[in-house]
C-alpha positions as CSV (number, residue, x, y, z in Angstrom):
1,M,0.0,0.0,0.0
2,R,1.2,3.5,-0.9
3,P,-0.5,6.2,1.1
4,K,-1.5,9.5,-0.3
5,V,-1.1,12.8,1.6
6,E,-3.6,15.5,0.4
7,I,-3.1,19.1,1.6
8,E,-5.9,21.7,1.4
9,K,-5.7,25.4,2.0
10,I,-8.7,26.6,4.0
11,R,-7.7,30.2,4.3
12,E,-4.5,32.2,4.8
13,S,-2.2,30.4,7.3
14,Y,-4.8,27.7,7.9
15,F,-4.2,24.3,6.2
16,N,-5.6,20.8,6.6
17,Y,-4.2,17.5,5.4
18,S,-5.3,13.9,5.3
19,V,-3.5,10.6,4.7
20,S,-5.5,8.0,2.8
21,T,-5.0,4.6,1.4
22,E,-4.8,3.9,-2.4
23,S,-8.5,3.1,-2.3
24,G,-9.2,6.5,-0.9
25,N,-10.1,5.6,2.7
26,A,-8.9,8.3,5.1
27,I,-6.7,6.9,7.8
28,Y,-5.4,10.1,9.5
29,A,-6.2,13.8,9.3
30,C,-5.0,17.0,10.9
31,E,-6.6,20.4,10.8
32,G,-5.5,24.0,11.5
33,L,-1.8,23.9,10.6
34,Y,-0.1,27.2,9.8
35,S,1.7,26.3,6.6
36,I,2.2,23.7,3.8
37,A,5.6,22.9,5.3
38,E,4.0,22.1,8.7
39,C,1.5,19.8,6.9
40,I,4.3,18.0,5.0
41,H,6.4,17.6,8.1
42,D,3.5,16.4,10.3
43,A,2.3,13.9,7.7
44,A,5.8,12.5,7.2
45,T,6.2,12.1,11.0
46,A,2.8,10.4,11.1
47,L,3.8,8.0,8.4
48,G,7.1,7.3,10.1
49,H,9.3,4.5,8.9
50,N,6.2,2.4,7.9
51,F,6.0,3.9,4.4
52,P,9.2,4.9,2.6
53,I,7.3,6.7,-0.3
54,T,4.0,8.5,-0.4
55,T,2.0,10.3,-3.1
56,L,1.6,14.0,-2.4
57,G,-1.3,16.1,-3.5
58,Y,-2.4,19.7,-3.1
59,E,-6.0,20.9,-3.6
60,G,-6.8,17.7,-5.6
61,F,-3.7,18.1,-7.9
62,V,-1.3,15.1,-7.7
63,L,2.3,16.4,-7.4
64,G,4.0,13.1,-7.5
65,E,5.7,10.5,-5.3
66,F,8.1,11.6,-2.6
67,S,10.3,10.0,-0.1
68,V,8.8,10.3,3.4
69,E,12.2,10.9,4.9
70,M,12.8,13.8,2.5
71,M,9.4,15.2,3.4
72,E,10.3,15.1,7.1
73,H,13.7,16.6,6.8
74,S,13.1,19.1,3.9
75,A,9.6,20.3,4.4
76,K,10.4,24.0,3.9
77,L,12.3,23.3,0.7
78,L,9.4,21.2,-0.6
79,E,7.0,24.0,0.4
80,R,9.0,26.5,-1.7
81,W,9.0,24.1,-4.6
82,L,5.3,23.6,-4.4
83,E,4.7,27.4,-4.2
84,A,6.9,27.9,-7.2
85,L,5.0,25.2,-9.1
86,L,1.7,26.7,-8.2
87,N,2.9,30.1,-9.3
88,G,4.1,28.7,-12.7
89,L,7.7,29.1,-11.9
90,A,10.5,26.6,-12.5
91,P,12.1,25.6,-9.2
92,N,15.7,26.7,-9.8
93,G,17.0,27.6,-6.3
94,R,16.4,30.7,-4.2
95,D,18.3,32.3,-1.4
96,G,21.1,29.8,-1.9
97,D,18.8,26.7,-1.6
98,D,19.1,24.0,-4.2
99,C,15.6,23.3,-5.5
100,R,16.6,21.3,-8.5
101,W,15.4,17.9,-7.3
102,Q,12.3,16.4,-8.8
103,P,9.6,14.0,-7.6
104,L,10.3,10.3,-7.9
105,K,9.2,8.8,-11.2
């Protein structure tokens, strides 16, 4: 089973996320987090070492498959990548960060 993490923006600085099975059954959810990065990190912590890879989605858009370990340790970088993607920008590094990695194929 490969879980799916779905993040939803409710309003400014208020995000919810859920973790579901491949069949769509929600198995965990958290509401009222302050940022996308907080959702990513919390979801990765919840998945722990039980699942090495998860599918990540935002507002119903599937972003790809990501390492749970990378999500836990690089949540802010992934948040920046997602924001750049949503703004139609190519992730090419900002403020000295290397954003050139891609989702797993």
